C-alpha positions in Angstrom: 38.8 -62.7 -47.4 35.6 -61.0 -47.8 35.2 -57.3 -47.2 33.6 -56.7 -43.9 30.5 -54.4 -44.3 31.4 -52.9 -41.0 35.0 -52.2 -41.8 36.3 -48.7 -41.2 36.1 -47.9 -45.0 32.5 -49.2 -45.1 31.5 -47.2 -42.1 32.7 -44.0 -43.8 30.5 -44.7 -46.8 27.3 -45.3 -44.8 25.1 -42.2 -44.7 24.2 -41.1 -41.2 20.4 -41.3 -40.9 18.7 -38.1 -39.8 21.5 -35.8 -40.9 20.6 -35.8 -44.6 17.2 -35.4 -46.1 15.8 -37.4 -49.0 17.6 -35.1 -51.5 20.9 -35.8 -49.8 21.1 -32.3 -48.4 21.5 -31.3 -44.8 18.1 -30.0 -43.5 17.9 -26.4 -42.2 18.2 -26.0 -38.4 15.1 -25.0 -36.4 15.2 -23.1 -33.1 16.3 -19.7 -31.7 19.5 -17.9 -32.2 21.1 -16.2 -29.2 19.9 -12.8 -30.5 16.3 -14.1 -31.0 16.3 -15.6 -27.5 17.5 -12.3 -25.9 14.9 -10.3 -27.8 12.2 -12.7 -26.6 13.3 -12.4 -23.0 13.3 -8.6 -23.3 9.8 -8.6 -24.7 8.5 -10.8 -21.9 10.2 -8.6 -19.3 8.6 -5.5 -20.8 5.2 -7.1 -20.8 5.7 -8.2 -17.1 6.7 -4.6 -16.2 3.5 -3.3 -17.8 1.2 -5.9 -16.3 2.7 -5.9 -12.7 1.4 -2.4 -11.7 -2.0 -3.3 -13.1 -2.1 -6.5 -11.0 -0.9 -4.6 -7.9 -3.6 -1.9 -8.5 -6.2 -4.6 -8.8 -5.2 -6.2 -5.6 -5.1 -2.9 -3.8 -8.6 -2.1 -5.1 -9.8 -5.4 -3.7 -8.2 -4.6 -0.3 -9.7 -1.2 -0.3 -13.1 -2.7 -0.9 -12.6 -5.2 1.9 -11.6 -2.3 4.2 -14.8 -0.5 3.4 -16.7 -3.7 4.0 -15.1 -4.0 7.5 -16.0 -0.4 8.3 -19.6 -1.1 7.1 -19.9 -3.9 9.6 -18.5 -1.8 12.4 -20.8 1.2 11.8 -23.8 -1.1 11.6 -22.8 -2.7 14.9 -22.5 0.8 16.4 -26.0 1.6 15.1 -27.4 -1.6 16.6 -25.7 -0.7 19.9 -27.4 2.7 19.7 -30.7 1.1 19.1 -30.3 -1.1 22.2 -28.7 1.5 24.6 -30.1 4.7 23.1 -26.6 6.1 22.7 -23.6 5.2 20.6 -20.9 3.3 22.4 -18.4 5.3 24.5 -15.2 6.0 22.7 -13.5 4.5 25.7 -14.5 3.8 29.4 -12.2 5.6 31.8 -11.6 3.4 34.8 -8.3 2.7 36.4 -6.6 4.7 33.6 -3.6 2.3 34.0 -1.1 2.4 31.1 1.6 -0.1 30.4 4.5 0.2 28.0 5.0 -2.9 25.9 7.4 -4.0 23.2 7.1 -4.3 19.4 9.2 -7.1 18.2 10.7 -6.8 15.7 10.3 -3.0 15.4 7.5 -1.8 13.2 7.7 0.9 10.6 4.7 3.0 9.7 4.3 4.8 6.4 4.7 8.6 6.4 2.7 9.0 3.3 1.6 6.2 1.1 0.7 8.7 -1.6 4.3 10.0 -1.6 5.8 6.8 -3.0 5.5 4.7 0.1 7.9 6.8 2.2 8.4 5.2 5.6 8.6 6.7 9.0 10.8 5.8 11.9 10.9 2.4 13.6 8.6 1.9 16.6 10.0 -0.3 19.3 7.2 0.2 21.9 3.5 0.8 22.3 1.2 1.8 25.1 -1.6 -0.5 26.4 -4.4 0.9 28.5 -6.2 -1.0 31.2 -9.5 0.6 30.0 -11.9 -0.6 27.4 -12.7 0.9 24.0 -15.8 1.1 21.8 -14.5 -2.0 20.0 -15.0 -4.2 23.1 -18.4 -2.7 23.7 -19.8 -3.7 20.3 -18.5 -7.3 20.4 -22.1 -8.6 21.0 -23.4 -6.7 18.0 -20.6 -8.3 15.9 -21.6 -11.7 17.1 -18.4 -12.1 19.1 -19.7 -12.5 22.6 -18.0 -15.9 22.6 -14.6 -14.2 23.0 -15.3 -13.9 26.7 -14.6 -10.2 27.1 -15.9 -8.8 30.4 -15.9 -5.0 30.1 -17.0 -4.6 33.8 -13.5 -5.7 34.7 -10.1 -4.2 33.7 -8.5 -5.4 30.5 -5.6 -6.7 32.6 -7.5 -9.6 34.2 -6.3 -13.0 33.1 -9.5 -13.9 31.2 -9.6 -10.6 29.4 -5.9 -10.9 28.5 -6.7 -14.2 26.9 -9.6 -12.7 24.9 -7.6 -9.8 23.6 -5.0 -12.1 22.1 -7.6 -13.3 19.6 -7.2 -11.8 16.1 -10.5 -10.1 15.0 -10.3 -9.5 11.2 -13.1 -6.9 11.1 -10.9 -4.5 13.1 -8.1 -4.6 10.6 -7.6 -3.0 7.2 -6.3 -5.7 4.8 -3.8 -3.2 3.4 -2.1 -2.7 6.8 1.4 -4.0 6.7 3.1 -5.0 10.0 5.4 -7.7 8.6 6.3 -10.1 11.4 6.0 -7.4 14.1 4.1 -8.4 17.3 3.1 -6.3 20.3 4.1 -8.3 23.3 4.2 -7.8 27.1 6.4 -10.0 29.4 4.5 -11.1 32.5 7.4 -12.8 34.2 8.2 -16.5 34.7 8.5 -16.9 31.0 4.9 -15.9 30.4 3.8 -13.2 27.9 0.9 -11.7 26.2 0.5 -10.9 22.5 -1.9 -8.0 21.7 -3.8 -8.0 18.4 -4.0 -4.9 16.2 -6.7 -2.7 14.9 -6.3 0.4 12.7 -9.9 1.7 12.9 -10.4 4.4 15.4 -13.3 6.5 16.7 -13.5 10.1 15.7 -13.3 12.1 19.0 -13.4 15.5 17.2 -10.9 18.3 17.1 -9.7 20.5 20.0 -9.1 19.0 23.4 -10.3 20.3 26.7 -7.8 22.8 28.1 -7.3 20.6 31.2 -5.8 17.9 28.9 -2.5 17.7 27.1 -2.5 18.3 23.4 -2.3 14.5 22.7 -5.5 13.7 24.5 -8.8 12.8 23.0 -11.2 15.6 22.1 -14.9 15.7 23.0 -16.6 17.6 20.2 -16.9 14.5 18.0 -18.8 11.2 18.4 -16.6 8.8 20.3 -14.4 10.0 23.2 -13.8 9.4 26.9 -17.0 8.2 28.6 -19.1 9.6 25.7 -22.8 8.9 25.4 -23.8 10.6 22.1 -27.3 9.9 20.7 -28.3 10.5 17.1 -30.4 13.5 18.2 -27.1 15.1 19.5 -25.6 15.1 16.0 -26.8 18.6 14.9 -24.6 18.8 11.9 -26.4 15.7 10.5 -25.4 12.1 10.6 -24.6 12.1 6.9 -22.0 14.9 7.5 -20.2 13.5 10.5 -17.4 10.9 10.7 -17.9 8.1 13.2 -14.9 5.8 12.5 -11.8 6.3 10.4 -8.6 4.6 9.5 -5.3 5.3 11.3 -1.9 3.6 11.1 -2.1 1.3 14.0 -3.7 0.5 17.3 -4.8 -2.5 19.5 -8.4 -3.6 19.5 -10.3 -3.0 22.7 -7.6 -0.7 24.1 -8.6 2.8 25.2 -5.2 4.2 24.3 -5.9 3.1 20.6 -9.6 3.9 20.6 -9.6 7.4 19.2 -8.2 9.9 16.8 -8.7 13.6 16.3 -8.0 16.4 13.9 -5.4 18.5 15.8 -5.4 22.2 15.1 -5.5 23.6 18.7 -4.2 27.0 17.7 -6.7 27.5 14.9 -4.2 28.4 12.2 -5.5 25.8 9.8 -2.2 24.0 9.8 -2.0 20.5 11.4 -0.5 20.5 14.8 0.9 17.0 14.3 3.2 15.8 11.5 5.3 12.9 10.3 8.1 13.6 12.8 6.0 12.7 15.9 6.8 15.9 17.8 5.0 19.2 18.6 5.5 21.8 17.3 6.0 19.7 14.1 8.3 20.7 11.3 6.5 18.4 8.9 2.7 19.1 9.3 0.4 16.6 7.7 -3.3 16.1 7.6 -3.0 12.3 7.3 -0.5 9.8 8.7 0.8 12.0 11.4 1.3 11.3 15.1 2.4 12.8 18.4 4.7 10.7 20.6 5.0 11.5 24.3 7.6 8.9 25.3 6.3 6.6 28.1 2.9 8.3 28.1 1.0 8.1 24.8 1.1 7.7 21.1 -1.6 9.9 19.4 -2.4 8.9 15.8 -4.1 11.1 13.2 -6.4 9.7 10.6 -4.3 7.9 8.0 -3.5 4.4 6.9 -1.9 2.3 4.2 -4.0 3.1 1.1 -2.0 5.1 -1.5 -4.7 7.6 -2.6 -7.4 7.6 0.1 -8.4 7.1 3.7 -11.5 5.2 4.4 -14.1 6.4 6.9 -17.5 5.3 8.2 -20.1 8.1 8.4 -22.6 8.2 11.3 -25.5 7.5 8.9 -24.1 4.1 8.1 -22.4 4.9 4.8 -18.7 4.4 4.2 -16.5 6.7 2.0 -13.0 6.8 0.7 -11.7 10.3 1.5 -9.0 11.6 -0.9 -5.6 12.3 0.6 -5.9 15.7 -0.9 -8.7 16.5 1.5 -7.7 19.7 3.3 -7.6 20.3 7.1 -10.6 22.6 7.2 -12.8 20.0 5.5 -11.7 17.1 7.7 -12.1 19.4 10.7 -15.7 20.1 9.8 -16.5 16.5 9.2 -15.1 15.5 12.6 -17.5 17.6 14.8 -21.1 16.8 15.7 -22.4 20.3 16.1 -20.0 22.7 14.6 -22.6 24.2 12.3 -20.2 24.0 9.3 -21.8 24.0 5.8 -19.9 21.4 3.9 -20.4 18.4 1.7 -18.5 15.2 1.9 -15.7 15.1 -0.7 
């Protein structure tokens, strides 16, 4: 019987192709060892750790530039309003003075100080909505937004105006503002509700309040305040030295309660009256990102915002600046009044 070429003995003698090279030797293995793989992963992780902050900084720089561009559009609209009406728009129009407490769902958390490592303040579960109109609503025609259907001769609470104020207006919002999924909503009954859209640009009303008002009220020595009608000739400190608009943490566009901010130092001790704890007297005074909470009545916001190193502002001459968060109270105080006769240069 012939030997079968594929017998078990024969199969043992057949070289396995691919495992031996032409010299009959096993080729060297190619690829990573476990140690080499771990080293490679560690290098990639280190490079990612180095590049990620640079990418985040580049994105924030882009958002800060967009914020300044939004402010530029707003200050130009205010100037066009002044050309048409001979005065800047009123900070807000006092009418019915109605104020409604509405819900923030889910609760929103504002930064205490973005420059301090992104520390966060307390959660806010409610906000206050005024029935009166702000400067934002007054300049809608100058922004090319007359089609929203806002009628400032009627209260904000009319059905047509409520529909209009639910429309997001991007120019009123800083791109760095973070509200997550939080919405400001009001229940109207019968399953109906209203969602109010945000803005974090406010008019500078000045510094000290009128003695007849509470400490949280708008001032009147700036440019935009209750029923104001300031013309450029009234800015004796100079339009290039006076803030018109500035960032704040949060507000609602068109709403008088969110229209203004001020530099609060009513006792003149050069220490901010407001702080990051929301009460007065404050135990945590802060020039920026502070507030005063009068439950059920008002939420006064200081200049501030979500940029780590600066707060953006629009100057009355039409220029826009990034103010350093190291700007002291006296400097910001001087920039906030229209005729304080302070001799100061923009930082």
